C-alpha positions in Angstrom: -10.4 -9.5 -1.9 -8.2 -10.7 0.9 -8.9 -8.6 3.8 -9.8 -9.6 7.4 -11.6 -7.9 10.3 -9.4 -7.5 13.3 -10.8 -8.2 16.7 -9.3 -7.5 20.1 -9.9 -9.8 23.1 -8.9 -8.6 26.5 -6.6 -10.8 28.6 -8.4 -13.3 30.8 -11.6 -12.8 28.8 -12.3 -16.5 27.9 -15.9 -16.9 26.8 -16.4 -13.2 26.0 -16.8 -12.1 22.4 -13.8 -10.1 21.2 -14.6 -6.5 20.1 -14.1 -5.3 16.5 -10.9 -3.3 16.4 -10.5 -2.6 12.6 -12.7 -3.5 9.7 -11.3 -4.8 6.4 -7.6 -4.8 7.2 -5.4 -5.6 4.3 -2.0 -5.0 5.8 -0.6 -6.2 9.2 3.0 -5.1 9.7 5.1 -5.8 12.9 6.0 -2.5 14.6 8.2 -3.6 17.4 7.8 -6.3 20.0 4.1 -7.3 20.3 3.1 -4.2 18.3 1.4 -4.2 15.0 0.6 -1.5 12.4 -2.8 -2.3 10.8 -4.1 -0.6 7.6 -7.6 -1.1 6.3 -8.7 -1.0 2.6 -10.2 2.4 3.4 -6.7 3.8 4.4 -7.4 3.9 8.1 -4.3 3.0 10.2 -4.1 1.8 13.8 -1.4 0.5 16.1 -2.3 -2.5 18.2 -0.3 -3.9 21.1 -1.0 -7.6 21.6 -0.5 -11.1 20.5 -2.3 -13.2 17.9 -4.8 -15.4 19.6 -6.4 -17.0 16.5 -6.8 -16.6 12.8 -9.6 -17.9 10.6 -8.8 -16.8 7.1 -11.9 -18.5 5.6 -14.0 -16.3 7.8 -11.7 -13.3 7.3 -11.2 -12.9 11.1 -8.1 -12.4 13.1 -8.2 -12.1 16.9 -5.5 -10.5 18.9 -5.2 -10.6 22.7 -4.3 -7.3 24.4 -1.3 -7.2 26.7 
């Protein structure tokens, strides 16, 4: 399977561990400027406003930074 856990880091939170925002996301679709519609393999949908901070696809981990 090719899903990733989505984490949210708060602005100016260098050194702090980002919090889990959505588990097992399989769709990430732009939904306006700096807005993303996320859908998990379980059918859960969330909207996230932020920018991509980092992606590690081997570890199935995507970190967004909140605006």
